[in-house]
Backbone as XML, in Angstrom:
<?xml version="1.0"?>
<chain id="A" units="angstrom">
  <residue number="1" name="GLU">
    <atom name="N" x="105.534" y="95.217" z="109.794"/>
    <atom name="CA" x="105.398" y="96.545" z="109.471"/>
    <atom name="C" x="105.237" y="97.102" z="108.024"/>
  </residue>
  <residue number="2" name="GLY">
    <atom name="N" x="105.795" y="96.844" z="106.804"/>
    <atom name="CA" x="105.599" y="96.888" z="105.688"/>
    <atom name="C" x="106.560" y="98.182" z="105.350"/>
  </residue>
  <residue number="3" name="LEU">
    <atom name="N" x="106.312" y="98.654" z="103.979"/>
    <atom name="CA" x="106.854" y="99.751" z="103.147"/>
    <atom name="C" x="106.590" y="101.092" z="103.917"/>
  </residue>
  <residue number="4" name="ALA">
    <atom name="N" x="107.620" y="102.019" z="103.648"/>
    <atom name="CA" x="107.345" y="103.207" z="104.433"/>
    <atom name="C" x="106.429" y="104.204" z="103.136"/>
  </residue>
  <residue number="5" name="PRO">
    <atom name="N" x="105.361" y="104.641" z="103.400"/>
    <atom name="CA" x="104.319" y="105.577" z="102.540"/>
    <atom name="C" x="105.021" y="105.479" z="101.057"/>
  </residue>
  <residue number="6" name="LYS">
    <atom name="N" x="106.054" y="106.512" z="101.215"/>
    <atom name="CA" x="106.990" y="106.785" z="100.048"/>
    <atom name="C" x="107.381" y="106.059" z="98.949"/>
  </residue>
  <residue number="7" name="ILE">
    <atom name="N" x="107.961" y="104.632" z="99.872"/>
    <atom name="CA" x="108.455" y="103.678" z="98.903"/>
    <atom name="C" x="107.297" y="103.462" z="98.374"/>
  </residue>
  <residue number="8" name="VAL">
    <atom name="N" x="105.978" y="102.856" z="99.119"/>
    <atom name="CA" x="104.877" y="102.246" z="98.331"/>
    <atom name="C" x="104.249" y="103.108" z="97.295"/>
  </residue>
  <residue number="9" name="GLU">
    <atom name="N" x="104.463" y="104.078" z="97.472"/>
    <atom name="CA" x="103.957" y="105.523" z="96.085"/>
    <atom name="C" x="104.840" y="105.202" z="95.214"/>
  </residue>
  <residue number="10" name="LEU">
    <atom name="N" x="105.745" y="104.847" z="95.238"/>
    <atom name="CA" x="107.083" y="104.729" z="94.270"/>
    <atom name="C" x="106.499" y="103.563" z="93.262"/>
  </residue>
  <residue number="11" name="VAL">
    <atom name="N" x="107.071" y="102.251" z="94.318"/>
    <atom name="CA" x="106.745" y="101.066" z="93.795"/>
    <atom name="C" x="105.229" y="101.360" z="93.045"/>
  </residue>
  <residue number="12" name="GLY">
    <atom name="N" x="104.332" y="101.744" z="93.479"/>
    <atom name="CA" x="102.732" y="101.921" z="92.540"/>
    <atom name="C" x="103.149" y="102.548" z="91.216"/>
  </residue>
  <residue number="13" name="GLU">
    <atom name="N" x="104.278" y="103.456" z="91.287"/>
    <atom name="CA" x="104.269" y="104.178" z="89.891"/>
    <atom name="C" x="105.103" y="103.395" z="89.400"/>
  </residue>
  <residue number="14" name="TYR">
    <atom name="N" x="105.807" y="102.676" z="89.507"/>
    <atom name="CA" x="106.330" y="102.072" z="88.558"/>
    <atom name="C" x="105.936" y="100.804" z="88.310"/>
  </residue>
  <residue number="15" name="LEU">
    <atom name="N" x="105.299" y="99.876" z="88.942"/>
    <atom name="CA" x="103.951" y="98.827" z="88.648"/>
    <atom name="C" x="103.202" y="99.628" z="87.369"/>
  </residue>
  <residue number="16" name="GLN">
    <atom name="N" x="102.768" y="101.015" z="87.737"/>
    <atom name="CA" x="101.613" y="101.675" z="86.568"/>
    <atom name="C" x="102.681" y="101.839" z="85.100"/>
  </residue>
  <residue number="17" name="ARG">
    <atom name="N" x="103.851" y="102.470" z="85.848"/>
    <atom name="CA" x="105.032" y="102.288" z="84.070"/>
    <atom name="C" x="104.533" y="101.194" z="83.637"/>
  </residue>
  <residue number="18" name="LEU">
    <atom name="N" x="105.362" y="99.835" z="84.162"/>
    <atom name="CA" x="105.072" y="98.441" z="83.669"/>
    <atom name="C" x="103.496" y="98.459" z="82.927"/>
  </residue>
  <residue number="19" name="LYS">
    <atom name="N" x="102.243" y="98.437" z="83.546"/>
    <atom name="CA" x="101.364" y="98.341" z="82.857"/>
    <atom name="C" x="101.009" y="99.212" z="81.705"/>
  </residue>
  <residue number="20" name="GLU">
    <atom name="N" x="101.663" y="100.429" z="81.524"/>
    <atom name="CA" x="101.411" y="101.245" z="80.608"/>
    <atom name="C" x="102.057" y="100.525" z="79.309"/>
  </residue>
  <residue number="21" name="ARG">
    <atom name="N" x="103.299" y="100.145" z="79.227"/>
    <atom name="CA" x="104.204" y="99.533" z="78.630"/>
    <atom name="C" x="103.577" y="97.825" z="77.796"/>
  </residue>
  <residue number="22" name="GLY">
    <atom name="N" x="102.491" y="96.972" z="78.923"/>
    <atom name="CA" x="102.248" y="96.163" z="78.351"/>
    <atom name="C" x="102.482" y="95.188" z="79.077"/>
  </residue>
  <residue number="23" name="VAL">
    <atom name="N" x="103.443" y="95.308" z="80.214"/>
    <atom name="CA" x="103.543" y="93.926" z="81.198"/>
    <atom name="C" x="102.922" y="93.857" z="82.119"/>
  </residue>
  <residue number="24" name="SER">
    <atom name="N" x="103.104" y="92.372" z="81.751"/>
    <atom name="CA" x="101.924" y="91.797" z="83.104"/>
    <atom name="C" x="102.608" y="91.580" z="84.339"/>
  </residue>
  <residue number="25" name="VAL">
    <atom name="N" x="102.004" y="91.905" z="85.567"/>
    <atom name="CA" x="102.338" y="91.466" z="86.551"/>
    <atom name="C" x="101.615" y="90.756" z="87.699"/>
  </residue>
  <residue number="26" name="LEU">
    <atom name="N" x="102.532" y="89.721" z="88.393"/>
    <atom name="CA" x="101.672" y="88.992" z="89.151"/>
    <atom name="C" x="101.663" y="89.788" z="90.463"/>
  </residue>
  <residue number="27" name="LEU">
    <atom name="N" x="100.481" y="90.546" z="91.169"/>
    <atom name="CA" x="101.066" y="91.142" z="92.291"/>
    <atom name="C" x="99.987" y="90.762" z="93.897"/>
  </residue>
  <residue number="28" name="ILE">
    <atom name="N" x="100.805" y="89.955" z="94.291"/>
    <atom name="CA" x="99.986" y="89.223" z="95.856"/>
    <atom name="C" x="100.445" y="90.434" z="96.887"/>
  </residue>
  <residue number="29" name="GLU">
    <atom name="N" x="99.203" y="90.596" z="97.249"/>
    <atom name="CA" x="99.291" y="92.261" z="97.861"/>
    <atom name="C" x="98.079" y="92.260" z="99.164"/>
  </residue>
  <residue number="30" name="GLN">
    <atom name="N" x="98.505" y="92.107" z="100.423"/>
    <atom name="CA" x="97.624" y="92.190" z="101.252"/>
    <atom name="C" x="96.997" y="93.772" z="101.398"/>
  </residue>
  <residue number="31" name="LYS">
    <atom name="N" x="97.474" y="94.774" z="101.175"/>
    <atom name="CA" x="96.896" y="96.050" z="101.415"/>
    <atom name="C" x="96.104" y="96.338" z="99.776"/>
  </residue>
  <residue number="32" name="LEU">
    <atom name="N" x="95.156" y="96.543" z="99.512"/>
    <atom name="CA" x="94.718" y="96.453" z="98.348"/>
    <atom name="C" x="94.602" y="98.233" z="97.346"/>
  </residue>
  <residue number="33" name="THR">
    <atom name="N" x="95.150" y="99.147" z="98.448"/>
    <atom name="CA" x="95.273" y="100.459" z="97.821"/>
    <atom name="C" x="95.871" y="100.404" z="96.610"/>
  </residue>
  <residue number="34" name="ILE">
    <atom name="N" x="97.091" y="100.061" z="96.591"/>
    <atom name="CA" x="97.594" y="100.030" z="95.235"/>
    <atom name="C" x="96.736" y="98.909" z="94.354"/>
  </residue>
  <residue number="35" name="ALA">
    <atom name="N" x="96.903" y="97.993" z="94.461"/>
    <atom name="CA" x="96.412" y="96.950" z="94.061"/>
    <atom name="C" x="95.075" y="97.369" z="93.126"/>
  </residue>
  <residue number="36" name="LEU">
    <atom name="N" x="94.182" y="97.862" z="93.744"/>
    <atom name="CA" x="92.939" y="97.813" z="93.094"/>
    <atom name="C" x="92.899" y="99.507" z="92.131"/>
  </residue>
  <residue number="37" name="THR">
    <atom name="N" x="94.322" y="100.296" z="92.523"/>
    <atom name="CA" x="94.496" y="100.953" z="91.414"/>
    <atom name="C" x="94.937" y="100.694" z="90.140"/>
  </residue>
  <residue number="38" name="ILE">
    <atom name="N" x="95.896" y="100.000" z="89.864"/>
    <atom name="CA" x="96.122" y="99.512" z="88.918"/>
    <atom name="C" x="95.881" y="98.469" z="88.160"/>
  </residue>
  <residue number="39" name="SER">
    <atom name="N" x="95.311" y="97.489" z="88.998"/>
    <atom name="CA" x="94.812" y="96.265" z="88.383"/>
    <atom name="C" x="93.888" y="96.408" z="87.053"/>
  </residue>
  <residue number="40" name="ASP">
    <atom name="N" x="94.170" y="95.555" z="86.364"/>
    <atom name="CA" x="92.837" y="95.167" z="85.504"/>
    <atom name="C" x="91.778" y="94.031" z="85.926"/>
  </residue>
  <residue number="41" name="ARG">
    <atom name="N" x="92.752" y="92.966" z="86.376"/>
    <atom name="CA" x="91.718" y="91.946" z="87.268"/>
    <atom name="C" x="92.631" y="91.731" z="88.645"/>
  </residue>
  <residue number="42" name="THR">
    <atom name="N" x="91.508" y="91.533" z="89.206"/>
    <atom name="CA" x="91.553" y="90.935" z="90.943"/>
    <atom name="C" x="91.072" y="89.594" z="90.906"/>
  </residue>
  <residue number="43" name="LEU">
    <atom name="N" x="92.153" y="88.551" z="91.840"/>
    <atom name="CA" x="91.637" y="87.535" z="92.603"/>
    <atom name="C" x="91.812" y="87.836" z="93.885"/>
  </residue>
  <residue number="44" name="VAL">
    <atom name="N" x="90.977" y="87.223" z="94.771"/>
    <atom name="CA" x="90.966" y="87.289" z="96.689"/>
    <atom name="C" x="90.864" y="85.559" z="96.553"/>
  </residue>
  <residue number="45" name="MET">
    <atom name="N" x="92.239" y="85.498" z="97.437"/>
    <atom name="CA" x="91.987" y="83.600" z="97.909"/>
    <atom name="C" x="91.788" y="83.866" z="99.606"/>
  </residue>
  <residue number="46" name="GLY">
    <atom name="N" x="90.990" y="82.689" z="99.589"/>
    <atom name="CA" x="90.832" y="82.267" z="101.178"/>
    <atom name="C" x="90.755" y="80.533" z="101.413"/>
  </residue>
  <residue number="47" name="HIS">
    <atom name="N" x="91.702" y="80.357" z="102.488"/>
    <atom name="CA" x="91.879" y="79.074" z="102.741"/>
    <atom name="C" x="92.180" y="78.209" z="101.693"/>
  </residue>
  <residue number="48" name="GLY">
    <atom name="N" x="93.296" y="78.934" z="100.819"/>
    <atom name="CA" x="93.778" y="78.446" z="99.648"/>
    <atom name="C" x="93.021" y="78.098" z="98.379"/>
  </residue>
  <residue number="49" name="SER">
    <atom name="N" x="91.739" y="78.524" z="97.856"/>
    <atom name="CA" x="91.006" y="78.652" z="97.251"/>
    <atom name="C" x="90.912" y="80.263" z="96.446"/>
  </residue>
  <residue number="50" name="ILE">
    <atom name="N" x="90.279" y="80.123" z="95.100"/>
    <atom name="CA" x="89.979" y="81.417" z="94.715"/>
    <atom name="C" x="88.793" y="81.565" z="95.219"/>
  </residue>
  <residue number="51" name="VAL">
    <atom name="N" x="87.940" y="82.879" z="95.719"/>
    <atom name="CA" x="87.058" y="82.967" z="96.187"/>
    <atom name="C" x="86.181" y="84.312" z="95.168"/>
  </residue>
  <residue number="52" name="PHE">
    <atom name="N" x="86.999" y="84.856" z="94.816"/>
    <atom name="CA" x="86.449" y="86.234" z="93.775"/>
    <atom name="C" x="87.748" y="86.164" z="92.683"/>
  </residue>
  <residue number="53" name="GLU">
    <atom name="N" x="86.817" y="86.428" z="91.546"/>
    <atom name="CA" x="88.025" y="86.852" z="90.131"/>
    <atom name="C" x="86.634" y="88.183" z="89.743"/>
  </residue>
  <residue number="54" name="GLY">
    <atom name="N" x="87.738" y="89.214" z="89.465"/>
    <atom name="CA" x="86.740" y="89.898" z="88.328"/>
    <atom name="C" x="87.697" y="91.314" z="88.455"/>
  </residue>
  <residue number="55" name="THR">
    <atom name="N" x="87.019" y="92.226" z="88.020"/>
    <atom name="CA" x="87.422" y="93.346" z="87.882"/>
    <atom name="C" x="87.799" y="93.955" z="89.447"/>
  </residue>
  <residue number="56" name="PRO">
    <atom name="N" x="88.625" y="95.258" z="89.195"/>
    <atom name="CA" x="88.659" y="96.200" z="90.734"/>
    <atom name="C" x="87.711" y="96.506" z="90.812"/>
  </residue>
  <residue number="57" name="ASP">
    <atom name="N" x="86.948" y="96.993" z="90.202"/>
    <atom name="CA" x="85.261" y="98.006" z="90.482"/>
    <atom name="C" x="84.141" y="96.764" z="90.852"/>
  </residue>
  <residue number="58" name="GLU">
    <atom name="N" x="84.299" y="95.766" z="90.207"/>
    <atom name="CA" x="83.616" y="94.979" z="90.759"/>
    <atom name="C" x="83.602" y="94.014" z="92.185"/>
  </residue>
  <residue number="59" name="LEU">
    <atom name="N" x="85.023" y="94.198" z="92.916"/>
    <atom name="CA" x="85.516" y="93.747" z="93.894"/>
    <atom name="C" x="85.008" y="94.621" z="94.823"/>
  </residue>
  <residue number="60" name="ARG">
    <atom name="N" x="85.327" y="95.853" z="94.644"/>
    <atom name="CA" x="84.319" y="96.796" z="95.263"/>
    <atom name="C" x="83.057" y="97.241" z="95.330"/>
  </residue>
  <residue number="61" name="ALA">
    <atom name="N" x="82.279" y="96.485" z="94.598"/>
    <atom name="CA" x="80.885" y="96.402" z="94.227"/>
    <atom name="C" x="80.471" y="95.253" z="95.402"/>
  </residue>
  <residue number="62" name="ASP">
    <atom name="N" x="81.358" y="94.096" z="95.468"/>
    <atom name="CA" x="80.546" y="93.005" z="95.978"/>
    <atom name="C" x="80.941" y="92.981" z="97.787"/>
  </residue>
  <residue number="63" name="LYS">
    <atom name="N" x="79.530" y="93.402" z="98.114"/>
    <atom name="CA" x="79.857" y="94.047" z="99.687"/>
    <atom name="C" x="80.023" y="92.220" z="100.550"/>
  </residue>
  <residue number="64" name="THR">
    <atom name="N" x="79.489" y="91.331" z="99.989"/>
    <atom name="CA" x="79.675" y="89.898" z="100.794"/>
    <atom name="C" x="81.377" y="89.521" z="100.658"/>
  </residue>
  <residue number="65" name="VAL">
    <atom name="N" x="82.114" y="89.412" z="99.601"/>
    <atom name="CA" x="83.283" y="89.323" z="99.394"/>
    <atom name="C" x="84.217" y="90.291" z="100.239"/>
  </residue>
  <residue number="66" name="ARG">
    <atom name="N" x="83.596" y="91.501" z="100.406"/>
    <atom name="CA" x="84.452" y="92.048" z="100.919"/>
    <atom name="C" x="84.609" y="92.267" z="102.421"/>
  </residue>
  <residue number="67" name="LYS">
    <atom name="N" x="83.323" y="91.872" z="102.793"/>
    <atom name="CA" x="82.996" y="91.676" z="104.773"/>
    <atom name="C" x="83.695" y="90.526" z="104.641"/>
  </residue>
  <residue number="68" name="GLU">
    <atom name="N" x="83.083" y="89.132" z="103.868"/>
    <atom name="CA" x="84.062" y="87.941" z="104.537"/>
    <atom name="C" x="85.220" y="88.229" z="104.425"/>
  </residue>
  <residue number="69" name="TRP">
    <atom name="N" x="86.106" y="88.514" z="103.441"/>
    <atom name="CA" x="87.313" y="88.468" z="103.046"/>
    <atom name="C" x="88.540" y="89.407" z="103.470"/>
  </residue>
  <residue number="70" name="LEU">
    <atom name="N" x="87.693" y="90.603" z="103.505"/>
    <atom name="CA" x="88.899" y="91.522" z="102.877"/>
    <atom name="C" x="88.714" y="92.757" z="104.094"/>
  </residue>
  <residue number="71" name="GLU">
    <atom name="N" x="87.255" y="92.689" z="105.285"/>
    <atom name="CA" x="87.241" y="93.265" z="106.250"/>
    <atom name="C" x="87.951" y="92.687" z="107.423"/>
  </residue>
  <residue number="72" name="VAL">
    <atom name="N" x="88.760" y="93.678" z="108.123"/>
    <atom name="CA" x="89.035" y="93.520" z="109.879"/>
    <atom name="C" x="88.251" y="93.681" z="110.448"/>
  </residue>
</chain>
């Protein structure tokens, strides 16, 4: 089921505050909404290997990776 939307929002705000303080966080997440908002760098794994590494904007622009690995 996952977390309630309000809890997800609170977690996102907390992670953003950590980022502003210069704290690095390794976030492993299936839902990209928060991850792409607060991340400086993103990695996508498929079948145990890294299939993409770049910025959130680069991931948004990479139609091949999105289609192959992120779309349901």
